[in-house]
C-alpha positions in Angstrom: 0.9 0.4 -3.3 -1.7 2.1 -0.7 -4.8 1.4 -2.9 -3.9 -2.2 -2.3 -7.4 -3.0 -1.2 -9.1 -0.9 -3.2 -7.5 -2.5 -6.2 -8.0 -6.4 -5.0 -11.4 -5.5 -4.1 -12.7 -3.8 -7.2 -10.6 -7.3 -9.2 -12.6 -9.6 -6.9 -15.7 -8.1 -7.9 -15.1 -7.9 -11.6 -13.9 -11.5 -11.4 -17.2 -12.4 -9.2 -19.5 -10.8 -12.1 -18.2 -12.6 -15.0 -16.2 -8.9 -16.6 -13.2 -9.0 -18.3 -10.5 -6.5 -17.5 -7.4 -5.3 -18.1 -4.3 -4.5 -15.3 -1.7 -1.7 -16.1 1.1 -1.9 -13.8 4.3 0.1 -13.9 7.2 -2.3 -14.3 10.1 0.2 -14.6 10.5 4.0 -14.1 13.8 5.9 -15.6 14.0 9.6 -13.7 11.3 11.1 -12.6 7.4 9.5 -12.4 4.4 10.3 -10.6 4.1 6.9 -9.3 6.1 3.9 -8.3 7.1 0.5 -9.4 4.1 -1.6 -8.8 1.3 1.0 -9.2 -1.7 -0.5 -11.1 -4.7 0.2 -12.6 -7.8 -1.6 -13.7 -10.1 -0.6 -16.3 -12.8 -2.5 -18.0 -13.9 -2.6 -21.5 -15.2 1.0 -21.8 -14.2 2.5 -18.3 -11.7 3.3 -15.9 -12.1 1.1 -12.6 -9.5 1.6 -10.1 -6.0 2.6 -9.3 -3.7 4.9 -11.4 -0.1 4.6 -13.4 0.8 8.2 -12.7 -0.9 11.5 -11.8 -3.1 11.3 -15.0 -1.1 12.2 -17.5 -1.1 8.1 -18.6 -4.2 6.8 -18.0 -6.2 8.2 -21.1 -3.9 6.4 -23.7 -4.0 3.2 -21.5 -7.3 2.9 -21.5 -8.1 3.9 -25.3 -5.3 1.3 -26.3 -4.9 -1.7 -23.9 -7.5 -3.4 -25.1 -6.1 -3.7 -28.6 -2.8 -3.6 -27.4 -3.0 -7.0 -25.4 -4.8 -8.9 -28.2 -2.2 -11.1 -28.5 -1.2 -11.4 -24.6 0.5 -9.0 -22.2 2.6 -6.0 -23.7 4.8 -3.6 -22.7 4.6 -0.1 -23.5 7.2 2.3 -22.7 6.3 6.2 -22.1 9.3 8.3 -22.5 8.6 12.3 -21.1 12.7 12.7 -21.0 14.1 16.4 -22.7 13.6 14.6 -26.6 11.2 11.7 -25.7 8.1 11.6 -27.5 5.8 12.2 -24.3 7.9 15.4 -23.4 5.1 18.1 -23.9 2.4 15.8 -22.7 3.7 14.7 -19.5 4.2 16.6 -16.5 7.2 14.4 -15.1 10.7 14.0 -16.6 10.9 10.8 -17.0 10.7 6.9 -18.8 7.6 4.9 -17.7 7.7 1.2 -18.7 3.9 0.3 -18.1 2.9 -3.4 -18.7 -0.2 -4.3 -19.8 -2.2 -7.6 -19.3 -5.5 -9.0 -19.6 -7.1 -10.9 -16.1 -6.7 -14.5 -16.3 -4.1 -15.3 -18.0 -0.9 -15.3 -15.9 -1.2 -15.4 -12.4 -2.5 -12.3 -11.4 -0.9 -10.2 -8.2 -4.5 -9.0 -7.1 -6.0 -12.9 -7.0 -2.6 -12.9 -4.4 -3.4 -9.4 -2.6 -6.3 -10.9 -1.8 -4.9 -13.5 0.1 -2.4 -11.5 1.4 -5.0 -9.2 2.7 -7.0 -12.1 4.2 -3.9 -14.2 6.0 -1.9 -10.8 6.7 0.9 -13.0 5.1 2.9 -10.7 2.8 3.8 -12.4 -0.8 6.9 -12.2 -3.2 5.8 -11.9 -6.6 8.3 -12.1 -10.2 7.4 -10.5 -13.3 8.8 -11.2 -16.3 9.3 -8.0 -18.7 11.7 -9.6 -21.4 11.7 -12.6 -24.6 9.2 -14.7 -25.3 7.2 -14.9 -21.7 6.5 -10.9 -20.9 4.1 -11.0 -18.0 4.9 -14.6 -16.8 5.0 -14.8 -12.9 6.0 -16.8 -9.8 4.3 -16.1 -6.6 5.8 -17.0 -3.3 3.2 -16.2 0.2 4.7 -18.1 3.1 5.5 -21.6 2.6 3.2 -21.5 -1.2 4.7 -21.4 -4.3 2.6 -20.7 -7.6 4.1 -20.5 -10.7 3.4 -20.2 -14.9 3.8 -22.5 -17.1 7.8 -21.8 -18.1 11.2 -23.5 -18.2 11.8 -25.0 -15.5 15.6 -23.1 -14.8 13.7 -19.6 -15.5 10.7 -20.4 -12.7 13.9 -21.7 -10.5 15.9 -18.4 -11.0 12.4 -16.3 -10.3 11.8 -18.3 -7.3 15.3 -17.8 -5.6 14.7 -13.9 -7.0 11.6 -14.2 -4.4 12.4 -15.8 -1.2 15.5 -13.4 -1.4 13.5 -10.8 -2.3 16.3 -9.3 -5.0 16.1 -7.0 -7.7 17.1 -9.5 -10.8 17.7 -8.1 -14.7 14.6 -8.8 -16.9 12.3 -9.0 -14.2 10.0 -7.1 -11.5 10.4 -8.5 -8.3 8.1 -6.9 -5.8 7.0 -7.3 -2.4 2.7 -7.0 -1.4 2.4 -6.2 2.0 -1.0 -6.2 3.7 -2.4 -2.8 3.9 -1.8 -0.7 7.8 -4.4 -1.9 10.2 -5.5 1.3 12.2 -7.4 0.3 15.8 -9.3 3.3 17.0 -9.4 2.9 21.1 -12.8 5.2 21.9 -16.0 6.2 20.9 -16.0 9.4 21.1 -17.1 12.0 17.9 -13.6 12.1 17.2 -13.1 8.5 16.1 -15.7 7.9 12.5 -13.3 10.6 10.8 -9.5 8.7 12.0 -11.4 5.6 10.0 -12.9 7.3 7.5 -10.2 8.5 6.3 -7.7 6.0 6.9 -10.4 3.3 4.7 -10.3 6.0 2.1 -6.5 5.3 2.0 -7.1 1.7 1.6 -6.1 0.8 5.0 -8.2 -1.4 7.3 -9.5 1.0 9.9 -12.1 0.1 12.7 -13.7 1.0 16.2 -12.3 -1.2 18.7 -12.6 -1.9 22.6 -9.3 -2.9 24.9 -10.7 -6.2 25.7 -11.1 -6.9 22.0 -7.9 -5.5 20.7 -5.0 -7.6 21.4 -5.8 -10.9 19.6 -6.8 -9.2 16.3 -3.8 -6.5 16.5 -1.3 -9.2 17.4 -2.9 -11.3 13.9 -2.1 -8.5 11.7 1.0 -7.4 9.9 0.9 -3.3 9.5 -0.8 -2.5 12.8 -1.3 0.9 14.5 -3.3 1.8 17.2 -4.7 5.5 18.7 -5.5 5.7 22.5 -8.2 8.5 22.4 -11.4 7.3 24.8 -10.9 10.9 26.8 -10.9 8.6 30.0 -7.5 8.4 31.8 -8.0 4.9 33.6 -9.7 3.4 29.8 -6.7 5.3 28.1 -4.6 3.5 30.7 -5.7 0.5 30.1 -5.5 0.8 26.2 -2.1 1.9 26.5 -0.7 -1.2 29.2 -2.3 -3.4 26.2 -0.7 -1.9 23.2 2.7 -1.9 24.9 2.4 -5.9 25.5 1.1 -6.1 21.8 3.0 -6.2 18.9 1.8 -2.8 17.3 4.0 -0.6 15.4 2.6 2.6 16.3 0.9 4.2 19.0 -0.8 7.1 19.1 -2.2 8.8 22.5 -4.6 11.5 22.1 -4.1 14.7 24.5 -1.5 16.4 26.4 2.3 15.1 26.5 2.4 15.2 30.4 -1.1 13.1 30.4 1.2 10.6 28.7 3.8 10.5 30.7 1.4 9.9 33.5 0.2 6.9 32.1 3.5 5.7 31.1 4.7 6.3 34.7 1.5 4.3 36.1 2.5 1.8 33.9 5.7 1.5 35.0 7.2 1.7 31.9 10.0 4.6 30.7 9.2 5.0 26.9 8.7 3.4 24.1 9.6 4.8 20.8 6.4 3.1 19.2 4.3 5.9 21.2 3.5 9.1 19.6 2.3 11.4 22.0 0.5 14.0 21.9 -0.3 11.8 18.6 0.1 13.5 14.7 2.0 15.9 13.2 2.2 19.3 13.9 -0.5 20.6 11.0 -2.5 23.4 13.0 -5.7 20.8 13.7 -8.4 22.2 15.2 -11.9 20.0 14.2 -12.1 16.6 14.3 -11.6 16.1 10.9 -8.3 17.8 11.0 -7.3 15.9 14.2 -7.4 12.4 12.2 -5.7 14.3 8.8 -2.7 14.7 11.3 -3.2 11.2 12.8 -3.3 9.8 9.6 -0.3 11.6 8.3 2.2 10.6 11.1 1.1 7.3 11.0 2.1 7.4 7.0 5.3 8.9 7.6 5.9 6.2 10.4 5.1 3.2 8.2 7.0 4.7 5.6 9.9 6.0 7.0 9.0 9.8 6.2 9.9 12.8 8.1 6.6 14.4 7.5 8.2 17.4 6.7 8.1 20.0 3.4 8.7 18.3 0.4 10.4 21.3 -0.7 12.9 21.4 2.0 13.8 17.8 0.9 17.5 17.7 -0.5 17.4 15.2 -3.7 15.1 13.1 -5.1 11.3 12.6 -3.3 11.4 8.4 -4.4 
């Protein structure tokens, strides 16, 4: 869920202001769907706050009906846009989407869990009941801590086991909540701000930093990515050496391939699969903004195991 930080921040602000809100979550997909399991949207009584559960097809109905639908508790709503489905003429995707609607403040709130995940950089697993008389009840496992709504002991044990194994189970949504990608831009040139801005727009953590201050923060991050972009050979070589000795999962190096090869030779490293040089996807980028887009796109592909190619050339389903 790439908009995790945006959603968690919005929910935290609403709680702080004492404003009630409804959370809509995609909990089931059969066939084609714009968003995947775990996609969320937040709405206050009179307005859409953040997130989405579709490409714009379902949001209006959710906004108009979520409050009265949840007047007696969490409820599961099914939107069927298959060939003969009720929503077939109104939705762009030919699939069936189940959306859980619930008012915040009742059961365990996954967005509160997300706030803790972002703060600690420790993933969590949340299991949500989707059937029977306990729809919306949850168990959350975060590190060594286990949290559970009031429920039958056997149900609790079953859900805790599912969380600990990260296993899909019938009648429940088991989702892993991971911290957003953290991007460390090692440089201070005019091409750094666009990179930070685009990364933050995706809900990632992103900041410019120095080599001396970066390693501790990188090693404390769950999904760290770093881009070497000081435009100075000695400083970039120093930064690259530090990153190769860090937990960075993606290391991008701005500049020609030969330049990076010389750095690696000086450092004494034959190669490292984490190193992307020249950094970025081949988008024909030229301006700092376009280059930033190419870099962020490659980071997204690297963490999502995407090819970075054209979707029209992909065989089979998109997701």
